[in-house]
C-alpha positions as CSV (number, residue, x, y, z in Angstrom):
1,M,11.6,17.1,1.8
2,T,10.2,19.4,3.4
3,N,8.6,18.3,6.6
4,P,5.5,16.9,5.2
5,L,4.3,17.1,9.5
6,I,3.2,20.5,8.6
7,L,-0.2,18.8,6.4
8,S,-1.1,17.4,9.8
9,D,-0.3,20.6,12.4
10,A,-2.4,22.9,10.3
11,Q,-5.4,19.9,10.7
12,Q,-4.9,20.0,14.2
13,V,-5.7,23.9,13.8
14,I,-9.3,22.8,12.1
15,G,-9.6,20.4,14.9
16,R,-9.0,22.5,17.7
17,R,-11.5,25.5,16.4
18,W,-14.3,22.3,16.1
19,S,-17.0,22.3,18.4
20,E,-20.7,20.6,18.7
21,G,-23.1,23.1,18.0
22,Q,-21.0,25.3,16.0
23,P,-22.7,27.1,13.7
24,P,-23.2,25.3,9.9
25,E,-21.5,27.8,8.0
26,R,-18.3,27.8,10.4
27,A,-18.9,24.3,10.1
28,R,-18.7,23.7,6.5
29,I,-15.5,25.9,5.8
30,L,-13.6,23.9,8.4
31,I,-14.6,20.5,7.0
32,L,-13.5,22.6,3.4
33,A,-10.1,23.3,4.9
34,R,-9.7,19.8,6.3
35,D,-10.8,18.0,2.6
36,A,-8.1,20.9,0.9
37,L,-5.6,19.3,2.4
38,D,-6.2,16.3,1.9
39,F,-7.3,16.7,-1.5
40,I,-3.2,17.9,-1.6
41,S,-1.9,14.9,0.1
42,V,-3.7,12.1,-1.6
43,T,-3.8,13.2,-4.8
44,G,0.2,13.2,-4.3
45,Q,0.7,16.8,-5.0
46,W,3.5,17.7,-1.8
47,Y,6.2,18.7,-3.9
48,P,3.9,21.0,-6.3
49,F,2.8,22.5,-3.4
50,V,5.8,22.6,-1.7
51,D,7.6,24.3,-4.4
52,F,3.8,26.4,-4.9
53,R,4.4,27.8,-1.2
54,G,8.2,28.7,-2.0
55,N,7.8,30.4,-5.5
56,R,4.4,32.0,-5.6
57,A,1.8,31.5,-2.1
58,S,3.4,34.0,-0.3
59,S,2.3,37.2,-2.9
60,G,-1.6,37.2,-1.6
61,S,-4.7,35.9,-2.3
62,S,-5.6,33.2,-4.9
63,P,-6.4,34.8,-8.8
64,A,-9.0,37.1,-9.5
65,G,-11.8,35.3,-11.4
66,T,-15.7,35.2,-11.2
67,A,-16.5,33.4,-8.1
68,H,-19.6,31.0,-8.2
69,G,-19.5,27.1,-6.5
70,L,-16.6,25.9,-4.9
71,Q,-14.6,28.8,-5.8
72,E,-16.7,31.0,-4.0
73,S,-16.5,28.3,-0.9
74,L,-12.6,28.4,-1.3
75,S,-12.1,32.4,-1.0
76,E,-15.1,32.6,1.8
77,A,-12.9,30.2,3.7
78,E,-9.8,31.9,2.6
79,R,-11.4,35.5,4.2
80,F,-12.0,33.1,7.3
81,F,-8.3,32.1,8.1
82,E,-7.0,35.1,7.3
83,E,-9.0,36.6,10.4
84,L,-8.4,34.0,12.1
85,R,-4.6,34.3,11.7
86,D,-4.7,38.2,12.8
87,E,-6.6,37.6,16.0
88,P,-4.4,37.7,19.4
89,E,-5.3,34.2,20.2
90,A,-4.2,32.8,17.3
91,A,-0.4,33.4,18.1
92,G,2.1,30.6,17.3
93,E,-0.2,29.2,15.2
94,Q,0.2,31.4,12.3
95,P,2.6,29.0,9.9
96,A,-0.4,26.4,10.3
97,I,-2.9,28.6,9.5
98,Q,-1.0,30.0,6.6
99,V,-0.2,26.4,5.4
100,I,-4.4,26.1,5.5
101,L,-4.2,29.3,3.4
102,D,-2.0,28.4,1.0
103,A,-3.8,24.6,0.8
104,F,-6.6,27.1,-0.5
105,R,-4.9,29.4,-2.9
106,F,-2.6,26.4,-4.6
107,I,-6.7,24.7,-5.6
108,S,-7.5,28.0,-7.4
109,S,-4.3,29.3,-8.9
110,T,-3.7,25.7,-10.6
111,R,-7.0,25.8,-11.4
112,Q,-8.2,22.5,-9.5
113,H,-11.7,22.9,-8.7
114,A,-13.4,20.4,-11.4
115,A,-10.5,18.0,-9.5
116,F,-11.2,18.8,-5.8
117,G,-15.4,18.8,-6.1
118,D,-14.9,15.1,-7.5
119,F,-12.7,14.8,-4.3
120,L,-15.2,16.2,-1.9
121,E,-18.1,14.1,-3.7
122,H,-15.7,10.9,-3.0
123,V,-14.9,11.7,0.4
124,E,-19.2,12.8,0.9
125,S,-20.0,9.2,-0.5
126,N,-17.7,7.3,2.4
127,A,-16.2,6.0,-0.7
128,P,-13.3,3.4,-0.6
129,P,-9.6,5.5,0.0
130,F,-8.9,7.5,-3.1
131,V,-6.9,6.1,-5.6
132,M,-4.5,7.6,-8.5
133,A,-3.5,4.5,-10.4
134,S,-4.6,0.8,-10.8
135,F,-2.4,-2.1,-11.4
136,E,-3.5,-5.7,-11.9
137,T,0.5,-7.0,-10.7
138,K,3.3,-5.6,-8.6
139,S,5.9,-5.9,-11.3
140,E,3.4,-3.7,-13.4
141,A,3.2,-0.9,-10.7
142,E,7.0,-0.9,-10.2
143,A,7.5,-0.5,-13.6
144,W,5.6,2.7,-13.2
145,L,6.9,4.1,-10.3
146,K,10.7,3.7,-11.8
147,S,9.7,5.4,-15.4
148,H,7.8,8.2,-13.2
149,P,9.4,11.5,-13.7
150,N,7.4,13.2,-10.5
151,P,5.8,10.1,-8.8
152,P,2.2,11.5,-6.9
153,T,4.1,11.4,-3.1
154,F,2.0,10.2,-0.4
155,A,-1.0,8.9,-2.4
156,E,-1.9,5.4,-3.1
157,I,-2.6,2.7,-5.6
158,L,-4.0,-0.4,-6.2
159,I,-2.6,-3.1,-7.1
160,G,-5.3,-6.1,-7.4
161,N,-7.5,-5.8,-5.0
162,R,-4.6,-4.2,-2.3
163,S,-4.0,-0.7,-1.6
164,H,-0.4,0.7,-1.5
165,D,1.4,3.7,-0.6
166,V,3.4,5.4,-3.3
167,V,6.6,6.6,-1.4
168,Y,9.0,8.9,-3.0
169,E,11.8,11.6,-1.8
170,R,12.8,13.9,-4.5
171,E,16.0,14.7,-3.2
172,T,17.8,11.2,-2.8
173,D,14.7,9.5,-5.5
174,F,14.6,7.0,-3.5
175,R,10.8,4.9,-4.9
176,R,8.8,2.1,-2.8
177,L,5.3,0.9,-2.8
178,P,4.2,-0.5,0.6
179,W,1.1,-2.1,1.2
180,N,-1.0,-0.5,3.6
181,R,-4.6,-1.8,5.5
182,H,-6.6,1.2,4.6
183,L,-8.8,-0.7,2.3
184,E,-9.7,-3.4,4.9
185,R,-10.3,-1.1,7.5
186,H,-12.1,1.1,5.3
187,L,-14.6,-2.1,4.6
188,A,-15.1,-3.1,8.1
189,W,-16.1,0.7,9.0
190,L,-18.3,0.6,6.2
191,K,-19.7,-2.8,7.6
192,R,-20.4,-1.0,10.7
193,E,-22.2,2.2,9.7
194,E,-23.9,0.6,6.2
195,S,-25.1,-3.0,7.1
196,P,-24.4,-4.2,3.9
197,V,-27.8,-5.1,1.4
198,A,-27.1,-6.0,-2.0
199,E,-28.0,-4.1,-5.4
200,A,-27.7,-6.9,-7.5
201,S,-26.8,-10.9,-6.8
202,F,-24.9,-12.9,-8.9
203,A,-23.8,-16.4,-9.2
204,T,-19.8,-16.4,-10.1
205,R,-17.8,-13.1,-10.0
206,E,-17.2,-13.0,-13.6
207,E,-21.2,-12.0,-14.2
208,A,-20.7,-9.7,-11.5
209,E,-17.5,-7.8,-13.5
210,A,-19.3,-7.7,-16.7
211,W,-22.1,-5.8,-15.2
212,L,-20.0,-3.6,-13.2
213,A,-18.3,-3.2,-16.7
214,R,-21.6,-1.9,-18.2
215,Q,-22.8,0.2,-16.2
216,P,-21.7,3.9,-17.9
217,R,-21.3,5.5,-14.8
218,P,-21.3,2.9,-11.7
219,A,-22.2,4.6,-7.9
220,R,-18.9,5.3,-6.1
221,W,-20.2,2.0,-4.1
222,T,-22.4,-0.6,-3.8
223,W,-22.7,-3.8,-2.1
224,V,-23.5,-6.9,-4.0
225,L,-23.9,-10.6,-3.7
226,I,-21.4,-13.1,-5.5
227,A,-22.2,-16.6,-4.7
228,G,-23.6,-15.8,-1.4
229,E,-20.8,-13.5,-0.5
230,F,-21.2,-10.0,0.1
231,Y,-18.9,-7.3,-1.9
232,L,-18.1,-3.7,-2.5
233,A,-18.3,-2.7,-5.9
234,A,-16.6,0.3,-6.0
235,Y,-16.2,2.8,-9.1
236,Y,-12.9,5.7,-9.6
237,P,-14.7,8.0,-11.8
238,N,-10.8,10.0,-11.6
239,I,-9.0,7.2,-13.5
240,N,-12.3,5.3,-14.8
241,H,-11.3,2.0,-12.9
242,R,-14.3,-0.3,-11.6
243,A,-13.3,-2.9,-8.5
244,L,-15.1,-6.2,-6.8
245,Y,-13.7,-6.3,-2.8
246,P,-14.9,-9.1,-1.0
247,L,-16.0,-8.2,2.9
248,S,-14.0,-11.2,4.0
249,M,-11.0,-8.4,3.4
250,A,-12.2,-7.1,6.2
251,A,-12.2,-10.0,8.5
252,S,-8.8,-9.3,10.0
253,E,-9.7,-5.7,10.8
254,E,-12.7,-7.0,12.6
255,E,-11.0,-8.9,15.0
256,E,-8.8,-6.4,16.0
257,A,-11.2,-4.3,16.8
258,D,-13.0,-7.2,18.6
259,G,-9.7,-8.4,20.7
């Protein structure tokens, strides 16, 4: 596996360019670069990105086409980082800057503007961690992973109401689904940032699930009350999945923060 820390190194280039009071246009470009790198990681496209860099990324700019909307923003950000790469003060950072440029070109070359736009909306809405699949049981998830020809490396999936990482190494065919605490941490953070106010109240979880299932396109997240307890009602449009997470899941993260 090519060193996945190249994505981290590229994020550090972005962080070093961030400053309070910077022009809004510069902030927008840096945020777009950050999210482009995250998009490749959370959608499990590490190996396709590695292959793209090896076979095509060094050949030049993104494919020509009508520049509008997100595609225009990507082209503008690409020009910014091309100029940055050539500045004398960027000496030593060129490989990491090239990763950012390759991320823009990968998204454009694979025509993923719509998927990337959906991911940006997900991030901007403070929705729960992005996931690529959902399963009721661990055995179902393991069967999916075992039979998948190219598992989404570094992506997250849901098993029940728990978030798991997809660990896959192409060279050895190593596959695992370790549990993580990203969802619990997000709930704890969201409780601090968005004090729970229920959009709807239900006597039972079954009533809440029926209400959520009836929504043709729910909000990415909202608070509801079920038998007096707050839940986060979440919607993942990329996999058309709806979920209810009890706020009590965040208790261990809150205790750790207080300690």
